[in-house]
C-alpha positions in Angstrom: 46.9 -22.7 119.7 43.5 -23.7 118.3 45.2 -25.2 115.2 47.4 -27.4 117.5 44.4 -28.4 119.6 42.5 -29.3 116.4 45.4 -31.4 115.2 45.6 -33.2 118.6 41.9 -34.0 118.5 42.1 -35.2 114.9 45.2 -37.4 115.5 43.4 -39.0 118.4 40.9 -40.5 116.0 38.0 -38.0 116.1 36.9 -37.4 112.5 36.8 -33.6 112.2 37.6 -31.3 109.3 38.8 -27.7 108.7 35.2 -26.7 108.4 34.7 -27.5 112.1 37.8 -25.6 113.0 36.6 -22.5 111.2 33.2 -22.9 112.9 34.9 -23.0 116.3 37.0 -19.9 115.5 33.8 -18.1 114.4 32.0 -19.1 117.6 34.9 -17.8 119.7 34.9 -14.5 117.7 31.2 -14.2 118.6 32.1 -14.9 122.2 29.8 -17.9 122.5 32.2 -19.1 125.1 34.0 -16.4 127.0 36.0 -16.2 130.2 35.3 -19.8 131.1 37.5 -22.8 130.2 34.6 -25.2 130.9 32.5 -23.3 128.4 35.3 -23.6 125.8 35.5 -27.3 126.4 31.8 -27.8 125.8 31.7 -25.5 122.8 34.7 -27.2 121.1 33.3 -30.6 121.8 29.9 -29.6 120.4 31.5 -28.3 117.2 34.4 -30.7 116.6 32.6 -34.0 117.6 29.7 -35.1 115.4 29.1 -38.5 117.1 28.9 -39.1 120.8 30.9 -42.4 120.5 34.0 -40.2 119.9 33.5 -38.2 123.2 36.1 -40.3 125.1 38.7 -39.7 122.4 38.0 -36.0 122.4 38.2 -35.9 126.2 41.6 -37.6 126.2 42.9 -35.3 123.4 41.7 -32.2 125.3 43.3 -33.4 128.5 46.5 -34.5 126.9 46.9 -31.2 125.0 46.4 -28.9 128.0 48.6 -31.1 130.2 51.4 -31.6 127.6 51.6 -28.1 126.1 55.2 -27.1 126.1 54.7 -23.4 126.5 52.0 -22.8 129.0 52.1 -19.1 128.4 50.4 -19.8 125.0 47.2 -20.5 126.9 47.2 -16.9 128.0 48.6 -15.3 124.8 46.5 -17.2 122.3 43.3 -18.5 123.8 42.7 -16.8 127.2 43.2 -13.0 127.1 43.9 -11.1 130.2 40.4 -10.0 130.8 39.1 -13.6 130.3 41.7 -14.9 132.7 41.0 -12.2 135.3 37.2 -12.9 135.2 37.8 -16.6 135.5 39.9 -16.1 138.6 37.5 -13.6 140.2 34.6 -16.1 139.6 36.4 -18.6 141.7 37.1 -16.3 144.7 35.0 -15.1 147.5 35.7 -11.8 149.2 37.7 -13.4 152.0 40.0 -15.1 149.5 40.5 -11.9 147.6 41.8 -10.4 150.7 44.2 -13.3 151.2 46.0 -12.8 147.9 46.9 -9.2 148.8 50.1 -10.7 150.3 51.4 -10.8 146.7 50.1 -7.4 145.8 46.6 -8.3 144.6 45.2 -10.4 141.7 46.8 -8.3 139.0 50.2 -8.8 140.5 49.6 -12.5 141.0 48.7 -13.0 137.3 51.5 -10.8 136.1 54.1 -12.7 138.2 52.7 -16.0 137.0 53.2 -15.1 133.3 56.6 -13.6 134.0 57.8 -16.9 135.7 56.4 -18.9 132.8 58.5 -16.9 130.4 61.6 -17.3 132.5 61.3 -21.0 133.3 62.9 -23.3 130.7 62.3 -26.7 132.2 60.0 -28.7 134.4 60.5 -28.0 138.1 59.6 -29.9 141.2 59.9 -28.5 144.7 61.3 -25.1 145.7 59.8 -21.7 146.3 59.9 -19.8 143.0 59.3 -21.7 139.8 56.1 -23.1 138.4 56.1 -26.8 139.5 55.1 -29.3 142.0 55.4 -30.1 145.7 57.0 -26.7 146.6 56.0 -23.5 148.3 55.8 -21.4 145.1 52.4 -19.8 144.6 52.3 -21.5 141.1 52.0 -25.2 140.4 50.3 -28.1 142.3 50.8 -30.3 145.3 52.5 -27.5 147.2 52.0 -25.5 150.4 51.3 -21.9 149.3 47.8 -20.8 150.4 47.5 -18.1 147.8 48.6 -20.0 144.7 47.5 -20.9 141.2 47.3 -24.6 140.7 48.6 -25.7 137.3 47.9 -29.4 136.5 47.7 -32.3 138.9 45.1 -33.2 141.4 46.0 -30.7 144.1 47.4 -31.2 147.5 46.2 -28.7 150.1 43.0 -27.7 148.2 43.9 -24.0 148.8 44.8 -22.9 145.2 43.1 -19.8 143.8 42.3 -21.5 140.5 41.8 -25.3 139.9 42.4 -25.9 136.2 41.4 -29.5 135.8 38.4 -30.3 137.9 36.7 -32.0 134.9 35.3 -35.5 134.8 35.0 -37.1 131.4 32.7 -39.9 130.5 33.7 -43.0 128.5 31.7 -43.1 125.2 34.3 -44.6 123.0 32.9 -47.1 120.5 35.5 -49.7 121.6 34.3 -49.6 125.3 31.3 -51.5 126.7 28.8 -49.0 127.8 25.4 -48.5 129.4 21.8 -49.2 128.5 21.1 -45.9 126.7 23.9 -46.4 124.2 22.9 -50.1 123.7 19.4 -48.9 122.7 20.9 -46.5 120.2 22.8 -49.3 118.6 19.9 -51.7 118.6 17.8 -49.2 116.6 19.7 -50.2 113.5 17.6 -53.3 113.5 14.3 -51.5 113.5 11.8 -52.1 110.6 8.7 -50.0 110.8 5.3 -51.0 109.5 1.8 -49.5 109.8 -0.6 -51.9 111.6 -3.6 -51.7 113.8 -6.1 -48.8 114.4 -5.9 -45.4 112.8 -4.0 -43.4 115.4 -1.8 -41.0 113.5 -2.5 -37.9 111.3 -1.6 -38.5 107.6 -0.4 -35.0 106.8 0.3 -35.6 103.1 -3.0 -37.4 102.7 -4.9 -34.7 104.5 -3.4 -32.0 102.2 -4.2 -33.9 99.1 -7.7 -34.8 100.2 -8.4 -31.2 101.3 -7.2 -29.8 97.9 -9.4 -32.3 96.0 -12.3 -31.2 98.3 -12.1 -27.6 97.1 -10.4 -26.4 100.2 -12.7 -28.0 102.8 -10.7 -29.7 105.4 -10.7 -33.5 104.9 -8.6 -35.2 107.7 -7.0 -38.5 106.9 -5.7 -40.9 109.6 -3.3 -43.8 109.3 -2.1 -46.5 111.7 0.9 -45.5 113.8 4.2 -46.8 112.7 5.6 -49.5 115.0 8.8 -51.5 115.0 7.9 -54.8 113.3 11.2 -56.7 113.9 10.9 -60.1 115.7 13.8 -61.2 117.8 14.9 -64.3 119.6 17.8 -63.8 122.0 19.7 -66.6 123.7 22.0 -65.9 126.7 24.9 -68.1 127.8 24.8 -68.2 131.6 27.0 -69.5 134.4 30.7 -70.4 134.5 32.9 -68.1 132.5 29.9 -65.8 131.8 29.6 -64.7 135.4 31.9 -61.6 135.0 29.6 -60.4 132.3 26.3 -60.6 134.1 25.9 -56.8 134.5 26.6 -56.2 130.9 24.1 -58.9 129.8 21.5 -57.3 132.1 22.0 -54.0 130.5 21.6 -55.5 127.0 18.5 -57.5 128.1 16.9 -54.3 129.6 17.6 -52.3 126.4 16.4 -55.0 124.0 13.2 -55.5 125.9 12.2 -51.9 125.4 13.3 -51.7 121.7 11.5 -54.8 120.3 7.8 -55.6 120.8 8.2 -59.1 119.4 10.9 -60.6 121.6 11.5 -64.1 122.9 14.4 -65.0 125.1 16.0 -68.2 126.4 19.1 -69.4 128.3 21.7 -72.0 127.6 25.1 -73.0 129.1 28.3 -72.9 127.0 26.8 -74.3 123.8 23.3 -74.7 122.4 22.1 -78.3 122.5 18.7 -79.9 122.1 17.0 -77.8 124.7 17.1 -74.3 126.3 15.2 -72.7 129.2 13.5 -69.5 130.3 13.9 -69.7 134.1 17.4 -70.5 135.5 15.9 -71.6 138.8 13.8 -74.2 137.1 16.0 -75.2 134.2 16.0 -78.8 135.3 12.2 -79.1 135.2 11.1 -76.6 132.5 12.9 -76.7 129.2 12.1 -75.8 125.6 13.2 -78.1 122.8 15.2 -76.3 120.2 13.3 -78.2 117.5 10.1 -76.8 118.9 11.5 -73.3 118.6 12.3 -74.0 115.0 8.8 -75.2 114.4 7.1 -72.4 116.4 8.8 -69.3 115.1 8.9 -68.1 111.5 12.1 -67.8 109.6 12.0 -64.0 109.6 12.8 -63.9 113.4 16.3 -62.4 114.0 18.3 -64.7 116.3 20.9 -63.2 118.6 23.2 -65.4 120.7 25.1 -63.8 123.6 28.1 -65.6 125.1 31.8 -65.7 125.5 32.1 -68.9 123.3 34.8 -70.1 125.7 34.7 -73.9 126.3 36.4 -77.1 125.3 36.1 -77.7 121.5 34.6 -81.1 122.1 31.6 -79.4 123.8 30.7 -78.1 120.3 31.8 -80.9 118.0 31.1 -84.2 119.9 28.0 -86.1 121.1 28.1 -86.2 124.9 30.2 -83.0 124.9 27.9 -81.2 127.3 29.3 -80.9 130.8 25.8 -81.1 132.4 24.0 -83.9 130.5 24.4 -86.5 127.8 23.6 -84.9 124.4 23.1 -87.3 121.6 23.7 -84.7 118.9 26.7 -82.3 119.1 26.0 -78.6 119.6 27.3 -77.8 116.1 24.4 -79.8 114.6 21.8 -77.7 116.5 23.5 -74.5 115.5 23.4 -75.6 111.9 19.7 -76.5 112.2 18.9 -73.0 113.6 20.9 -71.3 110.9 19.2 -73.3 108.2 15.7 -72.2 109.4 16.3 -68.6 110.5 17.5 -66.3 107.8 19.6 -64.0 110.1 21.7 -65.0 113.1 24.5 -63.2 114.9 26.7 -64.0 117.9 27.6 -61.2 120.4 30.8 -61.9 122.4 31.7 -59.8 125.5 35.3 -61.0 125.4 37.6 -58.4 123.7 38.0 -59.2 120.0 41.8 -59.3 120.1 41.5 -62.3 122.5 39.4 -64.5 120.2 42.2 -66.0 118.2 43.7 -67.6 121.4 40.6 -69.8 122.0 39.8 -72.5 119.5 36.1 -72.8 120.5 35.6 -69.1 119.5 37.1 -69.9 116.1 34.8 -72.9 115.7 31.6 -71.0 116.6 32.6 -68.0 114.5 32.9 -70.3 111.5 29.5 -71.9 112.3 28.0 -68.4 112.3 29.6 -67.6 109.0 31.9 -65.0 110.6 28.9 -63.1 112.1 30.4 -62.9 115.6 30.7 -59.3 116.9 32.1 -57.9 120.1 29.7 -56.7 122.7 30.7 -53.0 122.4 28.8 -50.1 120.9 30.7 -50.6 117.6 30.2 -54.3 117.6 26.5 -53.9 118.3 26.1 -51.5 115.4 27.9 -53.9 113.1 25.8 -56.8 114.4 22.5 -55.1 114.0 23.4 -53.9 110.5 24.2 -57.5 109.5 20.9 -58.7 110.9 18.9 -56.0 109.1 20.1 -57.2 105.6 
């Protein structure tokens, strides 16, 4: 059974090897997880999954395998021995419930009858009073009416089953799924560049050892400045219109990036970058920053990140007067070229799924202007984008 589970997990895209399978078998032999299917889930996930971005794939594989297994009796014969199963059931029951199942001859009789019917049953069953299935009065299955039953699969109906097999909630941490602030922070850390600056705040262990050795064993403590992230970032957010559905995602990114980078400047624009941008959306008509002033003010080692769906009419990028809000003498493409000429590293983060990009000509134009450095606003895309900016 464990081999089939391993193959199911591997085929779902989780990179695991035979070494992890052997480790899992060894842990089970040592009874690291015993008499509890939840414990087995967490143990197998900890051993088989080496990167949290694969948790969702593992969860789906785990769920699919235990739902789609053809011979349910294998669960009892291969992975869950009788004493394990018995303890798991007893753990779920209070004294009053233990008395109720005496109608079938006690817990021993209930488990024995369950395994016997699994062996006899040859196909899926729905309704009825005997076989393991759904919507019936049999004590085995789900969605039925028997108050002293074992629920197998499903979401349950009367909430009176002795054992609920699938009360597990899985979290989405797939690298193709847009996720929360914590995971965004982890991806942004690929852009970190540490340097020692400022006051002496940190113990230099290697220097202290060497200095003490040279000092004939008398302690000579050396201090060095604390290491700090020295990367400087400018981030520009597209706001309004087609970006409204992505406000929450942009807020999470902004929150994460503010905590990760000490040297951070941010600005807003609409659709395409023109001759000016702004910091306060409520005062964008009165207070604007010229893009040329940004080029003059910030050094070329700043990393520039543009966040937007890149969805607009092509002329908004390529033509003078293309802006839908004002008359722009120079096309947006010109200002993007000026930025890329000054700043050494730029990247565009797009919240629209990547498989939709080819259907929008403006996305293709902006991707070309950014030398193909357009990345999806997912964990995987963030990692790729930050890696490209760090070069």
